N, C-alpha and C positions, 0 to 999 in steps of 0.2 A: 504494500500500500504506500502511495506517495506521502511524504512527510508534510506537505503543504495543504492538507485537507482541513476543512473547517471542523469545529467542534461537532456540529450537527452531522456532518459526513462520517466522522469517526464513531459517534454514538450509534448512528443508524447502521453502520457496518458491523459494529459489535452486536447489536440487537438481532441481526439476521444471521449471525454465525450459527452453524449447526451445532457446534460444540462450544458451550459457554462455560467451560470448566475453569478452574483456578489457573490452569496452565495458559489457556487462551487469554484470560484477563491479564495475567502477568505479561504476556507478550504485548498486549495493547498498552499496558502501563509503561513498559520499557520503550516502546516506539512513540508513544504520545504522553510523556510525563506531564505536559501542560494541562491535560484533561483528566488527570488521575482521579480527582474527587468526583467528577461527573461520571467517569467510567465505573467507579466503585458504587456510586448511588444507583446507576442503571443496573449493574449486576445484582445488587440487593433487590431492587424492584422486580427484576425478571425472576429471581429465585422465589420471591413471595408469590408472584403470579402463577408460576409453574413449579410448585415444590417437588423436589425429588425425594424418593424414599431413602431412609437411612437405616442403619443397623438398629437404632432405637425404635424404629417403627415396625420392625419385623414382628409378626404375630399379632399386631394390632390392626384391625380393619380400618383402613383409611380411605376416605373419599374427600379430596380437598374442597369439593363443592358442597358436600353434605355436612353442615356444621350444626345441625339441629341438636345433637347430643352434647355438644361442648358446654353450653350454659348449665345444663343439669349436672354434668360431671364436675363443674366448678362451683356448685351451689350447696347450701345446707350442710348436712352432715359430711358430704363428700369434701366440701371445702375445709372443714375442720380436720378431717383425716389427712388431706393433702398437706395442709400447713404443719400438722404434727409430724407426718412422715418426712417431709423435707426440712423441718425445723425453721420454716419461714414465718414471719408475722402473718396473721390472717389477712391483714390489709393487702398484702401482695397477691394472694389468691383472689380476693374480692376485686382487685383492680384488673386481673386477668379476666374474670367473669364479666365485668362491666366494660371491658375493652377500653380502658383508660390509657393504656400505653400506645405510643406510636411504635408499631412492630419493628421498624428498622433500628430502634434504639435499644432493643432487648439483647442481652447476651444470648447467643445460640445455645449455650450449655443450660441456661436457665429455662429456655423454651423447651428444650429436650427433656429435662428433668421434670418440669411441670406436666408436660403432656404424658410422660410415662407414669407419673404418680396418679394422674387423673384417668388412666387407661384409655387415652385417646391418642390419635396420631399427631405427630409434630406438624404435619401438613394441615390437618384439620384445625389445630390450634392457631396456626399462622393465618389461615384463611378466615377464621372467626375474628381474629384480632384486626384484620383489614376491614372488617365491616364497620359501620358507623358506631360511635360510642353509645353504650346502653344507658338509657335514662330510666331510673326506677319508676314504675308506674305510679307510685304514690306521689312523686314529685310532679309528674305530668298532670295529674288530676288537680293539683293545687296551684298550677301556673295561672297567672292572670292573663297571659298572652299565649300565643302559639309556642309550644316548646321548640327549642332549637337544638341541633346537634351540638354536643359539648366537644370542645377541642381536645384532641389527644395530647398527652404530655410525654416528655422523654422519660425513660426509666430512671436516668440519673437524677432528674428533678424530683421524681416521685420518691426515690430513696432518700434524697436530701431532706424532704419534708417529714420523714418518718421519725426523726429525732434520734437516730442511732449514732453511736460513736463511730470513729473511723475504722476501728477493728471490726465492729459488727457489720458495717457497710462492706468492707473488703470480703468478709466471710459470706455475705449475701451474694456478692458478685461471683465468687469462686465456688459457691455451693456448700460452704462449711458453716453456715449460720446455725447456731445451736443455742440461742438464748431464749427459748420458749416460742410459743406460737401465737402470741397476742398480736 
């Protein structure tokens, strides 16, 4: 590919590549370092649109379009069990249920562990998170005007608002959070 292509040309070229693996992305990043951020964002978007199965998804029935069971898997007693099993604060599981997070800001290991604990596929969870933010029905009934979709927040902003110390935050990111499930 010629070096003097526009950003749009490079992104379009990457988006139609038959193989959009890490190796292909790396090749584009080396050839077009000026578009690195754009290429990475596009790669993440394409991965979310067309999730690939992983070892963590084996044995779990997945259909990226069928997200109907995801909310139930992340609600009620299931949510308490997931929080306890993973050692996460319940607020994290509730935020997954309510689609609070911008999916591209989530650590993939966290998505994988949460999907596994909820007995759903990673692809299902990601597809569910890409849907509009969930507004609890009680809030929509009390609204004085037409309810609007809530804006999704980054995972790091959410974690910052939990009031955890730096060690607890680090353990949440790497999967070792173990200070209760509140």
